N, C-alpha and C positions, 0 to 999 in steps of 0.2 A: 459467494464465489465471484466477487467482482474485483478483488485486489489484483489478481494476475492480469485481468483485462487492461486496466489502466496503468499498472506498473509496466507491463510489457509494451503497451501502446506508447506511453511517454518515452520509454527507453529507446524504442525503435525510431520514434520521431526525432529524438535528440541525436541519435547516432546518424540518421539520414541527413540531418541538418549539418553535421560535422564532416560527413564523408562525401555525400553527393554534392553538397554546396560548401566547400571548405571555407573557413573564416580564419582570420588572423588572431582574433581575441574573442572572449566571451563577453557579449553585451547583454544588458538587461532586456533589450528588445528580443534577442535570440531566445532567452529563457521564456520571455513573455509569449512568444509564438507557440512554443511547446505547451505552456500552461493553458493558453486559450484553446488550442486544438483538443487538449485533454478534457477541458471543461465542456466543450461542445460534444465530445464523445460521451461524457457522462450524462449530459442533458438528453441526448438522443436515446441512449440505451436505457436510462432511467425512465423516460417517457413510456417505453413499451413494458419494461419489467414491472413497474409499480402499478400496472393495471391488474395485477394478480397478487394474492397474499399467500403466506405460508410456504408450503412445499412447492407450489406452482411458481412463486416468485424465485425461489432458490433454483428451480429447474430452468427458468428463463435466463437467469444470470449465467448459469453454467453453459447453457446453449450458446449465448453470445460469446462467452469466453472461448469455447471450443471452435466456434465459427471463425473468430479472429486467429486462433491458433492454426487452423488448417489453411486459411488464406495466407498467413505469413509463411507457413511451411512450403506452400506451392509457389509463392512469388519469390523464388530463390534469387532472381536477379536483383531484387530490392532488399531482401532480408537475409540473404545468405543461406536460406533453407535450413537444413539440418546442422550446418556448420555455424550458423548464427551470423550476425553482422559484425565483421571484424575490421581492424584497422582504424579504430577511433583514437585520434590524437586529441589530448586535452590542451586547448590553447590557453594563454594567460587570461586572467580576468582584468578587464579594463574598467576602472571607475573614473569619475571626473578628477583629473589631475594626478592619477596614479595607475600604474599597471602592476598587477600581482601575478607572478608566475605560479602555475599550479602543477608543474612537471615533477615535483617531488611528493613522496607519500605524506610527509609532515604538512606541507602546504595544503595539499588537497584535504587532509584530515580536518584542519582548522576551517577550511572553506565549507566542507560538508557539515561540520559541527555547528557552524554559525547558522547555516540554512535550517538545519534540524531544530536548533534552539528556537529560531523564529517561528518555525512551523508548530512546535509544541506550545509556545506561548500563544499563538493565534488559535490553536485548537482549544486551549484552556479558556481563552477569552470567549470563544463561541459557546462552549458548554456552560459558562457562568452567565451568559447573557439571557435575556428573556426568550430568545429563540431556543437556547439550550434547555430552558425550563419547559418549553412546549414539547421538545423532543422527549424529555423525561415523562411528561404527562401522557404522551402518546404511547410510550413504552409500557407505562403502568396500566392505562385504561384508555384505549383509543376512542371508545364510545363516549366517555365523559369529556374527553378533549373536544370531540365534535360538538357535544351539547353545550360546551362553553363558547362555541362560535369560531373555533379554529378550523382553518382549511387544512386538514391533515394531509391531503394529497399533495398540496403545494409544499407543505413543510417537509414531507418525506422526499419529494423530488429535489428540493434544495439541499437536504442533508446528503442525498445520493451524489449530487454534484460536488459537494464539499469532500466526500470520500474519494471521488475521482481525482480531485485536486491533490490531496495528500498522497494518495497512491501513485499518482503521476510524478510527483516530486521525488518519491522514493525510487521509481524506475529510472528517472533521468539521472539521478546521482549514482545509481548502481551501474548504469551504462558508462559513465565517466570513470568510475572506480575500476571497473574490470577491463575497460577498453574494448569491450565486446558485449553484444546483446544476444545471448543464447535464445534459441527459439523456445526453450523450456520455460522462459519467463512468462510466456503466454499460456502455459499449460495449467490445468486445474490443480495440480499438486502444489503450485506456488501458493494458491489461496489456502490449500489444506494445511500447509505449514503455518500460515498466519492464524488460522483457526486454532491449531494446537497451541501456539504461543499464547493466544488470548485466553484460552481455557486453563492453561497451566498457571498463568499469572492471576487470572480472576476477571471474568467478563463482568461488565457493568461498573468497573472501577477505572479511574484515570491512569494510575501507574501500574495496574495489573499487567497489561500487555507488555510493558517494558521489562517487568520482572520475568514474565513468561518467555520473552524473546531471549533474554540473557540465559535463562535456564536451558532453553532448547539448544542454543548455540554451544553452551558448555558441554551439555550431554552429548551432542553430535560430535564435538571435537574429541572428547575423552573416550567415548564408546568406540569411535572409529579406529582407535589405536588397538583395541583388543579383538574386535570382530567386524567382519564385513556386513554382518546382519544387524547393524546398529539400528536401522529403522524399525525392526521387530521389537527391539528392546524399548525404544521410545514409544512405540505403539502400545506396548503393555503398560508402561508408566502412564501414558495418556488415559488409557481405560481405567486404571486404578484411581486417577484423579477424578474422572467423571463419576465413578461409583462411590468413592469414599471421601473425596475432598472437592465437592462440586463448586465451591466458591473460589477455588484456586489458592495459590500461595498468598498473594497480597490480600485477596478478599477474606481469607481465613484469619489473617493477622488483624485486619481491621475489625472483624467481628469479635475476635477474642479480646482485644485490648480496647475496644470501644472507641477507636479513633474515627 
């Protein structure tokens, strides 16, 4: 239950940076400020949440998420309250020797695509590194990882900060895409959707969440045409996957074809 915390936090910071302190172009320093603040938020929240395990860890992350939601809801002068933070203009991206306008959907698409591609490559590199191997060892058997001499508390904290970084990037891009940061981006249902996407595609696999996200969005788009109760249908499909296809779509394909 941490995705909505850092997604909404980074989106709000990004929006405030563009509305309260208007700028003429997007600089790497501007994005860096949002990233650094999101990393600091992840470090602080992770410090408290990782002191507990299991259901207690989940409840702590949910509590922090709801705390930020209600703070954002009541600070209407800063966040727009129930209406969200609106009036976000996307300035051009200025690189050394070149200025790229992002005021068209196509230009912003390629801008976001480039950042997401870099983020996916970075995430893959992290998982394939010795640090990623330690994370897998902790997932399989934390006791044995500790016996091997690894400081699992520090490793978990660092992975928590990494998750804040990638969730914050998603929130910042979403704010620029929508030109608004709805207060619902800080609500727990945002993380609920990510959990559904992950389990639909296959938890514990690299490409599973991508497959699950595509499946969820297609189902949402198609089912909304026929019924306003599409969340109930998706919920039923989700329960069927949990009961009868626990490895998800991608995980089942990998298991069946031995990839």
